GUPA-612782 format. One line per 8 residues: their letters; for each residue x, y, z of C-alpha. Coordinates in nm, 4 decimals, padded with zeros to 6 digits. Layout:
<zafis>
A) X/Y/Z ~ ...
</zafis>
This chain:
<zafis>
XXXXXXXX) 00.0000/00.0000/00.0000 ~ 00.1500/00.3368/-00.0961 ~ 00.2267/00.5986/00.1652 ~ -00.0005/00.8972/00.0995 ~ 00.0444/01.2414/00.2527 ~ -00.1875/01.5307/00.1812 ~ -00.0396/01.8710/00.2636 ~ -00.2490/02.1805/00.3080
XXXXXXXX) -00.3068/02.4508/00.5634 ~ -00.5312/02.3952/00.8644 ~ -00.8335/02.5351/00.6798 ~ -01.0749/02.3891/00.4279 ~ -00.9984/02.6072/00.1246 ~ -00.8444/02.4327/-00.1740 ~ -00.7424/02.1362/00.0387 ~ -01.0833/02.0143/00.1437
XXXXXXXX) -01.1726/01.8644/-00.1930 ~ -00.8609/01.6500/-00.1857 ~ -00.9227/01.5418/00.1711 ~ -01.2821/01.4521/00.0877 ~ -01.1828/01.2521/-00.2205 ~ -00.9194/01.0583/-00.0272 ~ -01.1782/00.9802/00.2407 ~ -01.4289/00.8809/-00.0294
XXXXXXXX) -01.1702/00.6417/-00.1731 ~ -01.1061/00.5021/00.1764 ~ -00.7379/00.5835/00.1464 ~ -00.5346/00.5935/00.4643 ~ -00.3376/00.9147/00.4443 ~ -00.1453/01.1539/00.6608 ~ -00.3383/01.4803/00.6735 ~ -00.0453/01.7182/00.7147
XXXXXXXX) -00.1931/02.0498/00.8309 ~ 00.0792/02.3015/00.7484 ~ 00.1328/02.5743/01.0080 ~ 00.2269/02.9349/00.9360 ~ 00.5602/02.8709/01.1053 ~ 00.6576/02.5746/00.8878 ~ 00.5210/02.7159/00.5605 ~ 00.8215/02.9338/00.4595
XXXXXXXX) 01.0600/02.6352/00.4674 ~ 00.8098/02.3909/00.3173 ~ 00.7188/02.6322/00.0359 ~ 01.0591/02.5927/-00.1288 ~ 01.0177/02.2137/-00.1239 ~ 00.6834/02.2041/-00.3095 ~ 00.6596/02.1668/-00.6897 ~ 00.5258/02.5204/-00.7498
XXXXXXXX) 00.5722/02.6927/-00.4146 ~ 00.2100/02.6457/-00.3158 ~ -00.0363/02.4027/-00.1600 ~ -00.2147/02.1637/-00.1731 ~ 00.0356/01.8885/-00.2412 ~ -00.0518/01.5213/-00.2707 ~ 00.2487/01.3035/-00.1953 ~ 00.2473/00.9386/-00.2968
XXXXXXXX) 00.5451/00.7318/-00.1865 ~ 00.7564/01.0460/-00.1628 ~ 00.6659/01.1866/-00.5064 ~ 00.4858/01.5205/-00.4876 ~ 00.1954/01.6276/-00.7078 ~ 00.0410/01.9735/-00.7043 ~ -00.2425/02.1919/-00.8335 ~ -00.5783/02.1407/-00.6664
XXXXXXXX) -00.7821/02.0774/-00.9817 ~ -00.5262/01.8276/-01.1130 ~ -00.5357/01.6482/-00.7767 ~ -00.9177/01.6425/-00.7787 ~ -00.9302/01.5073/-01.1334 ~ -00.6697/01.2410/-01.0600 ~ -00.8461/01.1226/-00.7449 ~ -01.1834/01.1358/-00.9180
XXXXXXXX) -01.0557/00.9072/-01.1936 ~ -00.8868/00.6797/-00.9416 ~ -01.2068/00.6335/-00.7404 ~ -01.4515/00.5856/-01.0275 ~ -01.5903/00.9385/-01.0386 ~ -01.4700/01.0098/-01.3918 ~ -01.6830/00.9799/-01.7015 ~ -01.7155/00.6765/-01.9237
XXXXXXXX) -01.5978/00.8770/-02.2254 ~ -01.4619/01.2192/-02.3190 ~ -01.8073/01.3777/-02.3273 ~ -01.8857/01.2641/-01.9729 ~ -01.5436/01.3842/-01.8585 ~ -01.6272/01.7169/-02.0221 ~ -01.9553/01.7393/-01.8261 ~ -01.7738/01.6673/-01.5004
XXXXXXXX) -01.4913/01.9112/-01.5791 ~ -01.7277/02.1961/-01.6588 ~ -01.8965/02.1609/-01.3179 ~ -01.5599/02.1388/-01.1416 ~ -01.4431/02.4530/-01.3214 ~ -01.7715/02.6276/-01.2356 ~ -01.7073/02.5526/-00.8670 ~ -01.3585/02.6943/-00.9085
XXXXXXXX) -01.5033/03.0153/-01.0569 ~ -01.7310/03.0507/-00.7538 ~ -01.4347/02.9936/-00.5241 ~ -01.2345/03.2641/-00.7028 ~ -01.5100/03.5184/-00.6384 ~ -01.5165/03.4277/-00.2704 ~ -01.1360/03.4409/-00.2536 ~ -01.1350/03.7968/-00.3889
XXXXXXXX) -01.3413/03.9014/-00.0893 ~ -01.1335/03.6976/00.1548 ~ -00.8085/03.8572/00.0366 ~ -00.9380/04.2155/00.0316 ~ -00.7573/04.4081/00.3062 ~ -00.9852/04.7130/00.3142 ~ -01.2569/04.5991/00.5568 ~ -01.5165/04.8438/00.4258
XXXXXXXX) -01.4588/04.7381/00.0656 ~ -01.4536/04.3751/00.1744 ~ -01.7970/04.4124/00.3360 ~ -01.9371/04.5764/00.0215 ~ -01.7919/04.3035/-00.1984 ~ -01.9388/04.0313/00.0250 ~ -02.2778/04.2014/00.0294 ~ -02.2730/04.2227/-00.3515
XXXXXXXX) -02.1918/03.8522/-00.3817 ~ -02.4691/03.7590/-00.1381 ~ -02.7276/03.9712/-00.3176 ~ -02.6251/03.9468/-00.6820 ~ -02.3940/03.6537/-00.7450 ~ -02.4543/03.3598/-00.5118 ~ -02.8301/03.3382/-00.5779 ~ -02.7648/03.3059/-00.9517
XXXXXXXX) -02.4825/03.0522/-00.9360 ~ -02.6436/02.8448/-00.6611 ~ -02.9644/02.8312/-00.8653 ~ -02.7596/02.7046/-01.1612 ~ -02.6058/02.4353/-00.9423 ~ -02.9471/02.3396/-00.8079 ~ -03.0823/02.3129/-01.1632 ~ -02.7898/02.0899/-01.2603
XXXXXXXX) -02.8515/01.8645/-00.9599 ~ -03.2232/01.8367/-01.0403 ~ -03.1485/01.7638/-01.4067 ~ -02.8982/01.4921/-01.3046 ~ -03.1248/01.3199/-01.0485 ~ -02.9344/01.4369/-00.7423 ~ -02.5866/01.4448/-00.8942 ~ -02.3725/01.7238/-01.0341
XXXXX) -02.2774/01.5286/-01.3459 ~ -02.3356/01.1939/-01.5168 ~ -02.4889/01.0307/-01.2104 ~ -02.1508/01.0076/-01.0340 ~ -02.0512/01.3388/-00.8866
</zafis>
């Protein structure tokens, strides 16, 4: 059995999808929650100077979406053909777009502007995108794509 280590900060963020997929696949793994203190030294040892990192038997793999797609394929959540993969990928990328909008607010340092941005998302963005996701789930009988995700 390979030794699997998943490295990410002690928050959900981009790491939670990987953690969830590893749990879904019933993989025993070390959930390495990187601290602020250890991050500067660890950063230089990662493939691209960022997290998450999925390590399998000492070999490191990076980029959250690549990790999600790999684990999805590994655990039977990929499509049966290119068109099904395409359907799954478009939903995954849509989630990433939503995350980017939320991240803009999170990283805004001006608290007043941050509050305005968050209010705008709550009123004008999230209702639209969450409705789209709900419609997709209804159309796919409770799944996000091809009856698997």
